[in-house]
N, C-alpha and C positions, 0 to 999 in steps of 0.2 A: 190233857191233865184234868182230872175230875176232883172237884170240891163241892160243897153244898152250894156255893155261889155259882159256879159254872152250870150246875144242874138247874138252879132256880131260874137263871136267865136264859139258858139254852145257848151258852157261848163256849168257845173252844178253850180260851185261855183265861185265867183269873186276873185279868188286867182291865181296869176300868178307867176311862178317861174323865177327868173331873169336869163338871159343868161350869166353866169359868166365865164371868161376865166379860164381854167384848172379845173373847178369844175362842168360843166354843160354838161355832155355827155348824150348819148341816154338812159342810165339806169335811170338817175335822171328824165329826161324829160318825159319818159314813165310812171314812177311811179306816178308822179304828175298828169299827164293827166288821168291815170287810176283811181285815187282818186277823180276825178271830177274838178280838177283845169286845168290850162294850163301850161303844160311843155315846156321849151324852151331849144333847143340845142345852146350852145354858140360857134359860129364859129370863134371867135376871136383868139383862140389858135389852129386852125385846119388848116392843109394844105387842098387844095380842095378835094383830093381823100379821106382824112380822113373824111371830112364833108359828102361826099356822102355815106360812109359807115355808119356813125352815123344816117343819115336820114333813110336809108334802114333798119337798125336794130330797130330804133324806130318805124317805121311802122309795123314791125313784132311783136313788143312788146305791141303795143296798137292800138286799132281801134278808139281811140278817137282823137280829134284835138290836134296838137302840133305845135310849131313854131320854127323859127330859128332866133337868134339874129346875126346881121351883123354890126360890127363897120365899118363905112364908110371910115375910113382911112386905112383899110386893103389894102396891096399892090396888091394882086391878086383878087380884088374884082369882076372884070368881070367874072372870073372863078367860084367865089362862086355864083354869081347871076345866071349864066347859069345853074349850077348844081341845084340850088333851083327851077328854072323853069322846068328843065328836070325831076326832081324827083317828081314834083307835090306838092311841099310845098304850103299850103294854107294861112299861116300867117307868116309875117316877121316883126321883131322888128329891127329898125335901130338906130344907135347911133353914137356919135362922128363924126359929119360931117353935111353937108348941106342936108336937106331933099329933096330939089328939084332935087338933082342929080339922084336919083334912084327911087323915088316914082312913077312917070308916067310909067316907065318901068315895075315895079312890078304890077301896077294896070292894065296895058294893058294885063297882063297874068292872070288876075283874082285873084290876091293875095291881101289880106287885109294887110295894112301897118300901123304900129305904130311907132312913133319916140320918143326917150328919150330926154327930155329937162330939163334945170335947171333954166330957167327964162321965163318971159312972152313974150319977144321979139321973142325967137325961138318957143314958143308955137304958136304964131300967124303966123310965117313963116311956121311951119309945117301944120297948117290948110290951109293956102294959097296954099301949095304944094299939098294938096289933101289927106293927111293921114286920116285914119279912126278914130284914137285916139292918144292921147299923154301920155307918162309916165312922170309925174312931179316928179323929183328925188331931194330930200332935201339933205342938208349938212350932215346929219347923215350917209349917205350911205357909203359903203366900195367902194374901187377902185377909179376910175376916177370921179371927182367931179366938180361942177360948180365953177367958179372963184368968183361968188358973195357971196358964203357961206351962202345962204338963207336956213334957216331951213324948214323942212316939214310942220310945223304948220303954217308958214307964206306963204310958196310957194303954197301950194294946193288951198286955196281960191282965191289967186291972179290969178292963171292960170284958175281956173273954171270960174272966172269972165271975163277973157280975150278971151276965146274961146267958141264955141258952141258944139264942138265935145266932146265925153266922155274923162274924165281924170282918169288916173290910178295913185294912189299914191304910192311913193317909197321913201325909205330912213328912217331907224329907225323903221321898221315895222316888228315885229317878233312874235306877238300873236294876239288874237282876240280882245282884248281891244284896241290896237293900230289901228287895222283894223276898229273898230267901230268909233274911233275918226277921222280917214281919211274920212269915210262916212259922218260924221257930217260936215266936211269941204267942202263937195261937190264931193268927189271922187266916182266913181262907180265900182272900183276894186282896189286891192292893188298888187304891185309887190314886191316879197319877195326874197332877196338874201341871207344874212348871215344865217338866220335860216335853209336854204336848203344846205348851204355849210356843216353844221353839221348835215347831214343826212347820212344814211347808204349807199344810192345809189349815193351820190356825188363822183365825181372822184377826189376830193381832197385827199392828202396823209393823212393817219390816224394820223400822228404826228401833222399835221396842224389842223385837226378836233379837236384833243384833246386840242391843244392850244386855240382854239376858245372857247370851252366849259369851259376852265379853266380861261378865262380872266376876268378881273375886270374893273370898271370904270376908265377911263383915260388911258387905255392900247392901245388906238388908237388915231391917230392924223393925221390931214391933212398936208402933206409935198410936196416937189417938186413944190412949187407954181410958180416958174419961168419957169418950163417946163410945165407939165400938172398937176394940183393939184390932188393928190391921197391920200386916207385915208388908212394908214398902221397900223399894229400892231407893237408896238415898239420892236426892236431887235437891233442887232449890225449894220445891214445894215441901218436900220432906223437912228440910231444915227450917222452913217457916213454921210449920205446924208443930215441930219438936221444940223449937225455941219458945213458942207460945205456951206449950204445955209446961215446959221447964220454969218459966217465969210465973206460973200460976193463973193463966188465962182461964177464964170460965168456960164451960162447955158451950155456951152461947157465942162467946168470942171465937172459939175454935171452929164452930159451925160456919161462922162468917167467913173465916179464912179458907175453909174447905169449899165453900160455895156450891155450885151445881156442876155436874158433868165432868168432875175432875178425872175420874177413871177413864171415861171416854176419851177426854183430851189426851191423856197419856198413853193408854194401851191401844186405843183404836185409831187415834189421829196422829200419834207419834211425837207428841210434844214431851220431850224428855227433860224440859226444864220445869214447866209449870204444871205438868200432868201428875196424876196419881198412878204410880207404877207398882201394882200389886204383884208380888212374886216371891217364891219360897227360897229358903236357904240353899237348896239343892242346886240352884242356878249356878253357884260357884263351880260345880262339877262339869257344867256343860260347855262344849267348845264348838258346836256346829248345829245349824238348823237342818233337820232331816225329814224325809217323808214319814208320816205317821205309821205307815205300815212297817217301815224299817225299825221304828222305835219299839213297836210291839214285838217283832221278831228278834231284835237285839236283846231286849229284856228277857225273853224266854231262853235264849241261847246262853246269856250270862247266868241266868238262874240255874240252868242245868249244869253249866261248868262249875259254879260255886258249889252246888250240891255234890257233884262228883268229887270235887277237890276235898270236901269234908269227909266223904265216904272213904276216899283213897288214903288221905293223910289226915286222920282225925287229930283234934287238938290234943297236944301233949305228946304226939309221936315223935317229935324232934325234927320233923321235916319243915323246911322253910316254906 
């Protein structure tokens, strides 16, 4: 299947695994890339030397393209960028910051750059900064989220209309039907996070993976809106921070409740009570932990089946 995204990255399928903190190590990235998608190492939870190790191990595990995600607010970002250049990484996804800051540096080293956005303003700014594509991430997504709370169904066509570069849809996409819907809205690939958290190769703790596939509608909610909006699974920590927000706690008080390493405690160490459990709404659709390669293949099969169904029984034809 060819799109501008598959040609840009040299991949078989327009399925991109999100670079999620504490969940996206080299094993997951290599497995997705080996299955024909684009695997991404999430550097946001890695010290510089750990990132170098993951890049090297990923290269040994796959001969296919893979990428690194870099949150631009990372404190040691210069070290991360230097390692990415030194290790010959060819694709970088940036997020949580101004795309102008690092895009030219990466492009000068022959690296393809994609920036994650949640509104048309930053989509245009990203295009002006020279990125090769944007990820348009809707309100349904897990983890850090856009303040506008724009859903994927609304966001994707707006951003496709706003820029000429390819758009990758993200937020609430976990199967091939949702992938087809994103393509109908103008996207040329999808970025998938939550579905890959619940994969065998994900570095998430088994307790967290099991909680994800056991979750139901309404088990996630956007909170910490005074700090940085983030979608979390409900637990004791969620209730503590939500109650503080509702009673009017200052951002400083909320930071004290948040403390340090909450996401690591929850997603990586498996503390389902006091940990921060970042996950998307699509978790309610999941019921099993699968190999990452099976997830890629299942999505493509579901995509083709849904597309064939639309072709054979178009809307309004009277068929069930």
